[in-house]
Kinemage of the C-alpha trace (Angstrom):
@kinemage 1
@onewidth
@group {chain A} dominant
@subgroup {mainchain}
@vectorlist {calphas} color= white
{ca unk a 1} P 0.000 0.000 0.000
{ca unk a 2} L 1.161 3.525 -0.725
{ca unk a 3} L 2.223 5.586 2.272
{ca unk a 4} L -0.116 8.529 2.819
{ca unk a 5} L 1.253 11.067 5.300
{ca unk a 6} L -1.054 13.822 6.548
{ca unk a 7} L -0.139 16.953 8.505
{ca unk a 8} L -3.202 18.394 10.262
{ca unk a 9} L -3.677 21.584 12.230
{ca unk a 10} L -6.217 23.576 14.187
{ca unk a 11} L -8.491 24.155 11.191
{ca unk a 12} L -9.682 20.560 11.071
{ca unk a 13} L -10.679 20.607 14.753
{ca unk a 14} L -12.221 24.080 14.485
{ca unk a 15} L -15.011 22.565 12.406
{ca unk a 16} L -15.880 20.398 15.402
{ca unk a 17} L -16.112 23.453 17.640
{ca unk a 18} L -12.620 23.637 19.144
{ca unk a 19} L -11.465 27.263 19.099
{ca unk a 20} L -8.150 28.352 17.609
{ca unk a 21} L -6.235 31.292 19.032
{ca unk a 22} L -5.035 32.563 15.641
{ca unk a 23} L -8.605 33.406 14.612
{ca unk a 24} L -9.118 35.637 17.660
{ca unk a 25} L -6.306 38.164 17.413
{ca unk a 26} L -3.880 36.193 19.565
{ca unk a 27} L -6.491 35.247 22.162
{ca unk a 28} L -7.463 31.681 22.921
{ca unk a 29} L -10.916 31.455 24.514
{ca unk a 30} L -10.282 34.907 25.999
{ca unk a 31} L -6.755 34.202 27.253
{ca unk a 32} L -3.471 35.564 26.016
{ca unk a 33} L -1.359 32.657 24.827
{ca unk a 34} L 1.659 33.853 26.816
{ca unk a 35} L -0.441 33.640 30.006
{ca unk a 36} L -1.465 29.992 29.601
{ca unk a 37} L 0.739 28.227 27.044
{ca unk a 38} L 4.366 29.004 27.885
{ca unk a 39} L 6.847 27.720 30.483
{ca unk a 40} L 6.891 31.245 31.963
{ca unk a 41} L 3.101 31.106 32.453
{ca unk a 42} L 3.449 27.784 34.280
{ca unk a 43} L 6.070 29.150 36.660
{ca unk a 44} L 4.064 32.316 37.256
{ca unk a 45} L 0.617 30.821 37.837
{ca unk a 46} L 0.344 27.024 37.500
{ca unk a 47} L -3.224 27.035 38.869
{ca unk a 48} L -4.368 29.301 36.020
{ca unk a 49} L -2.636 27.105 33.433
{ca unk a 50} L -4.190 23.945 34.859
{ca unk a 51} L -7.640 25.550 34.906
{ca unk a 52} L -7.253 26.675 31.284
{ca unk a 53} L -6.430 23.151 30.126
{ca unk a 54} L -9.175 21.662 32.299
{ca unk a 55} L -11.603 23.900 30.406
{ca unk a 56} L -10.136 22.792 27.062
{ca unk a 57} L -10.373 19.148 28.132
{ca unk a 58} L -14.010 19.494 29.115
{ca unk a 59} L -14.737 21.118 25.759
{ca unk a 60} L -12.908 18.351 23.897
{ca unk a 61} L -15.104 15.753 25.611
{ca unk a 62} L -18.218 17.549 24.348
{ca unk a 63} L -17.346 17.799 20.643
{ca unk a 64} L -17.329 15.106 17.971
{ca unk a 65} L -15.100 14.311 14.998
{ca unk a 66} L -16.234 15.933 11.759
{ca unk a 67} L -16.230 14.658 8.200
{ca unk a 68} L -12.608 15.704 7.706
{ca unk a 69} L -11.496 13.385 10.512
{ca unk a 70} L -13.733 10.596 9.222
{ca unk a 71} L -12.400 10.767 5.667
{ca unk a 72} L -8.822 10.408 6.908
{ca unk a 73} L -9.835 7.303 8.856
{ca unk a 74} L -11.608 5.873 5.797
{ca unk a 75} L -8.494 6.325 3.653
{ca unk a 76} L -6.830 3.572 5.682
{ca unk a 77} L -8.756 1.106 3.475
{ca unk a 78} L -6.691 2.177 0.452
{ca unk a 79} L -3.487 3.581 1.974
{ca unk a 80} L -0.988 3.118 4.774
{ca unk a 81} L -1.963 6.338 6.572
{ca unk a 82} L 0.055 8.207 9.185
{ca unk a 83} L -1.386 11.405 10.632
{ca unk a 84} L 1.024 13.931 12.088
{ca unk a 85} L -1.117 16.403 13.977
{ca unk a 86} L -0.389 19.704 15.655
{ca unk a 87} L -3.656 19.302 17.569
{ca unk a 88} L -3.787 18.133 21.171
{ca unk a 89} L -7.330 16.719 21.025
{ca unk a 90} L -8.162 13.075 20.280
{ca unk a 91} L -10.624 13.606 17.422
{ca unk a 92} L -8.509 11.683 14.896
{ca unk a 93} L -8.454 8.644 17.147
{ca unk a 94} L -12.167 8.926 17.891
{ca unk a 95} L -12.866 9.029 14.149
{ca unk a 96} L -11.005 5.738 13.734
{ca unk a 97} L -7.488 6.680 12.633
{ca unk a 98} L -5.051 4.104 13.945
{ca unk a 99} L -1.651 5.793 13.543
{ca unk a 100} L -1.565 9.333 14.925
{ca unk a 101} L 1.537 11.240 16.025
{ca unk a 102} L 0.825 14.216 18.296
{ca unk a 103} L 3.621 16.717 17.663
{ca unk a 104} L 2.445 19.117 20.356
{ca unk a 105} L 1.385 16.599 22.979
{ca unk a 106} L -2.002 15.455 24.211
{ca unk a 107} L -4.691 17.191 26.191
{ca unk a 108} L -5.492 13.841 27.791
{ca unk a 109} L -2.048 13.204 29.265
{ca unk a 110} L -0.054 14.690 32.134
{ca unk a 111} L 3.652 14.506 32.742
{ca unk a 112} L 6.050 14.884 35.607
{ca unk a 113} L 7.707 18.259 36.142
{ca unk a 114} L 10.734 16.413 37.522
{ca unk a 115} L 11.141 13.746 34.813
{ca unk a 116} L 9.511 14.527 31.427
{ca unk a 117} L 9.672 10.842 30.495
{ca unk a 118} L 7.013 10.066 33.108
{ca unk a 119} L 3.706 10.469 31.257
{ca unk a 120} L 0.287 9.495 32.606
{ca unk a 121} L -3.242 9.339 31.161
{ca unk a 122} L -5.660 11.844 32.664
{ca unk a 123} L -8.800 10.170 33.932
{ca unk a 124} L -11.804 12.427 33.502
{ca unk a 125} L -11.295 16.116 32.765
{ca unk a 126} L -9.364 17.551 35.718
{ca unk a 127} L -5.683 18.011 36.512
{ca unk a 128} L -5.163 20.082 39.636
{ca unk a 129} L -2.581 21.508 42.009
{ca unk a 130} L -1.529 18.671 44.303
{ca unk a 131} L -1.709 15.950 41.630
{ca unk a 132} L 1.729 14.399 41.853
{ca unk a 133} L 3.862 12.001 39.840
{ca unk a 134} L 5.488 8.959 41.417
{ca unk a 135} L 8.538 11.099 42.256
{ca unk a 136} L 6.410 13.501 44.261
{ca unk a 137} L 6.488 16.426 41.826
{ca unk a 138} L 3.520 18.360 40.467
{ca unk a 139} L 2.007 17.048 37.236
{ca unk a 140} L 1.654 19.431 34.294
{ca unk a 141} L -0.228 19.025 31.003
{ca unk a 142} L 1.721 16.935 28.501
{ca unk a 143} L 1.599 19.798 26.014
{ca unk a 144} L 4.473 21.330 24.055
{ca unk a 145} L 4.209 24.991 24.973
{ca unk a 146} L 5.485 27.939 22.968
{ca unk a 147} L 9.218 28.194 23.503
{ca unk a 148} L 9.680 24.457 24.162
{ca unk a 149} L 11.325 21.890 21.898
{ca unk a 150} L 9.137 19.518 19.857
{ca unk a 151} L 10.435 16.093 20.931
{ca unk a 152} L 8.764 14.056 18.157
{ca unk a 153} L 9.900 16.292 15.313
{ca unk a 154} L 12.682 13.962 14.152
{ca unk a 155} L 10.285 11.018 14.002
{ca unk a 156} L 7.788 13.098 12.025
{ca unk a 157} L 10.468 14.288 9.598
{ca unk a 158} L 11.556 10.711 8.953
{ca unk a 159} L 7.949 9.687 8.227
{ca unk a 160} L 7.437 12.664 5.895
{ca unk a 161} L 10.572 11.759 3.953
{ca unk a 162} L 9.091 8.306 3.206
{ca unk a 163} L 5.699 9.526 1.973
{ca unk a 164} L 4.243 8.455 -1.375
{ca unk a 165} L 1.532 11.115 -1.010
{ca unk a 166} L 1.633 14.083 1.382
{ca unk a 167} L -1.420 16.054 2.539
{ca unk a 168} L -1.672 19.225 4.589
{ca unk a 169} L -5.130 19.866 6.071
{ca unk a 170} L -6.354 22.700 8.274
{ca unk a 171} L -3.073 24.428 9.051
{ca unk a 172} L -1.803 27.866 8.124
{ca unk a 173} L 1.751 26.531 7.602
{ca unk a 174} L 3.213 29.301 9.744
{ca unk a 175} L 3.864 27.358 12.972
{ca unk a 176} L 7.382 25.974 12.965
{ca unk a 177} L 8.952 23.502 13.140
{ca unk a 178} L 5.811 21.593 12.014
{ca unk a 179} L 5.373 23.736 8.900
{ca unk a 180} L 8.844 22.674 7.770
{ca unk a 181} L 7.815 19.020 7.449
{ca unk a 182} L 6.766 19.554 3.823
{ca unk a 183} L 10.415 20.285 3.023
{ca unk a 184} L 11.348 16.715 3.972
{ca unk a 185} L 8.990 15.242 1.369
{ca unk a 186} L 10.820 14.259 -1.856
{ca unk a 187} L 10.265 16.583 -4.828
{ca unk a 188} L 8.571 13.927 -6.986
{ca unk a 189} L 5.912 13.095 -4.380
{ca unk a 190} L 2.435 14.602 -5.004
{ca unk a 191} L 1.428 17.080 -2.310
{ca unk a 192} L -2.005 18.501 -1.534
{ca unk a 193} L -2.986 21.406 0.707
{ca unk a 194} L -6.596 21.550 1.916
{ca unk a 195} L -7.458 24.897 3.502
{ca unk a 196} L -9.997 27.699 2.904
{ca unk a 197} L -7.169 30.237 3.016
{ca unk a 198} L -4.397 29.445 0.555
{ca unk a 199} L -1.112 29.340 2.478
{ca unk a 200} L 1.900 30.916 0.786
{ca unk a 201} L 4.015 27.900 -0.119
{ca unk a 202} L 5.974 28.977 -3.162
{ca unk a 203} L 9.015 26.738 -3.078
{ca unk a 204} L 7.434 23.257 -3.118
{ca unk a 205} L 7.162 21.215 -6.354
{ca unk a 206} L 4.216 18.949 -7.250
{ca unk a 207} L 1.856 20.906 -5.025
{ca unk a 208} L -1.905 21.232 -5.564
{ca unk a 209} L -4.299 23.404 -3.541
{ca unk a 210} L -7.876 22.574 -2.619
{ca unk a 211} L -9.281 25.871 -1.357
{ca unk a 212} L -11.932 24.530 0.981
{ca unk a 213} L -12.481 23.695 4.627
{ca unk a 214} L -11.223 20.326 5.799
{ca unk a 215} L -14.574 18.506 5.932
{ca unk a 216} L -15.653 19.127 2.330
{ca unk a 217} L -12.122 19.545 0.995
{ca unk a 218} L -11.083 16.112 2.233
{ca unk a 219} L -14.142 14.607 0.530
{ca unk a 220} L -12.951 16.120 -2.762
{ca unk a 221} L -9.408 14.897 -2.219
{ca unk a 222} L -10.580 11.396 -1.331
{ca unk a 223} L -12.332 11.157 -4.722
{ca unk a 224} L -9.182 12.390 -6.454
{ca unk a 225} L -6.968 9.862 -4.693
{ca unk a 226} L -9.109 6.761 -5.244
């Protein structure tokens, strides 16, 4: 089976009702990103950061995968599909996708502040002050915040370099290093970008744009691919 590699971003989850901060002038559900999604924010006010992500987690439990997520899951019948997502929700998995790499972490996991290798599932929706890892240190969301390294980037780059088809869906292609993954895809490989706003990607060969939102755009692309 051909290897289909898909990079997804906030746009695909926005259709399910999960807000994106870039569409609100740098605010995310009323919060400044630097106040809730940076290491400095965590050191300044960990209770606020935990509450922010508890709210996001509750919201994520309420929403459902949309047609864009479902189409990607359905493509596993014809392709060996790997999804590399910048999203921290679990909508791809809930739609049925079986191989998902979360570049920026998961809303449904916590990790030790003493040993980042200690990662735990979050049961329910709450992570609070006083929730400790086995080493006795406070647990934080297992999210890659702004200013932190992306630990799975090398794995993602290796997967992108082996793609037979590469798709970008629901991302503005301005958040690095994720946006740079398309540069690892060989020149001869067909590449498709599905987004209602055409990103400026001028240097990439064999690139086709589908100017549409992820749900209907992925339906169009599915028909093209099969």
